[in-house]
C-alpha positions, 0 to 999 in steps of 0.5 A: 448493821453489824457495826451498829449492833456492837456499838449499841451493846457497848453503849451502856444505855439500857434501851439501846442495848435492848434494841441491839440484842433484839436485832442480834437475835434476828441475824443469821447464824453466821453473822451472830458468830462473827459478832461473838468474835468482836466481844459482844458476849460480855455486855450481853451477860452484863445486861442479865444483871439489869432490873429491867425485865425486857433487858434480861429477856432480850439478853437471854434470847440473844445469848441462846442464839449465840450458843446454839450450834457453837461449842466455842460460844458456849464456852465463852459464855460460861467463862464470861461469868454467867453461871452465878447470874443464871442461878439468881434468875432461876430463883426469880418470880417470873416463870418466863425468865425461869424457863428461858434460864433453864433453856440457856442452861440446857444448851450450855450444859451440852458443851463438855468443857462447861460441865464441871463449871456448871456443876460446881456452881450449885446448879444441880441442887437448884434444878432439883429444887425446881423439879420438887417445888415448881413442878405444877408451875413450869411448862412441860417443856421447862420440866423436860429441859430441867431433866435434860440439863441434869442428864447432860451433866451426868455424862461427866462421871465426876459429876454423877455423885453430886447428882445422885446425892442431890435428892433427885432420885426421889424427885424423879420417882415422884414425877414418873409416878404421877405422869403418863408413862408414855410421855417424853417427860417420863422417858427423860426422867427414866433415862436419868434415873437409869444413869444414876442407878447404874453409877453406884451400889449406893444409888441402887440401894437408895432407889430400891429403899424408897417406898413404892419405887419398884412398883413405879418402875414395874408400871413403866415396864408395862405402860411406858414408851419404847425407850421408857420401858428400856430404861425401866428394865435396865433399872430393875436389872441393876437392882436385881444384879446388885443383890439377887437374894434381897431384891428378887422377891420384891420385884416378883411381888410387883407383878413384873413377869407379864410386862417383862415377857412382853418386852423380851419379845417386842422391845428394843434390842437392848431391852430384849437382852436385859429383859431376858437377863432379868428373867433368868435372875428371877428364876427360882433356882440357885444355879443362875447362868446354867440354862442349858442344864434345864429343860424348856418344860422346867423353865416354862413351869418356873416362869408360870409359877412366878406369874401365878404367884402374882395372881395374874390370869394367864391368857393364851397370848401370854402363854405364847409369849412364854413359849417364844421366850423359852425358845429364845432362852434355850437357843 
């Protein structure tokens, strides 16, 4: 069987190659990796340049199978010259092929050795354009894969400036704004946004300058999943730390206090820590960091004034959260 698959893939006959690629996808992982050693990646990549939909689909599926679980095969596939072909497929009219192509890029981008090659190919801008232009056409999984691919690339610090300058910040904020805050899609978008914001002062200021951005992030603190809230408070903390005088009032005016207090009590360990740090930054005092010099009563009064300034009605449960928060801040 293995010998036949290799022979058919190198045959040059499209229909025979499609059958071989389909058979390859049905083989065990061990068999597929053994065949990769025999040079089958090259003819599979060549099949992607066919005008035959079935050939492209069969080749993509076979390459996905080879790449899955093998860093060596991921590197081989990129070295075989697949990136220009994938970029072309990203712009084709078939939603099915676009989604398979995005899945392939996601797997290939998870390999450290491939990141710079993928970024330099022009993939980042195309992925951002897909988020902008085809957001209603792509499936939910494809949108998640698109963001996850960018997140994979962002783990290489050399690539983050290219991602930040691609226009993706606005795209992510729009996606977060119009999506359910508790979904995996929003969680992924918020995680990527935090990575970008954490990378430079320019990214912080670009994010904060977009109309409604702080409100969108505050809504995520209130309504998001556990992980989404963690990323959201991380973004707000970065913004406030970058220029407290400039951004403190903007953040407070969006009614962040109740959500922030809640998060400081029942968020993840990291979210609690960042929420408490942000609460200290949002206090109406000039000596940030000198908590010990202020009484619990003074801190309580300042936080309650901030809540009242937002027009919030403070319920008993919120008061209890404040009291617990102040106790933790003062210990």
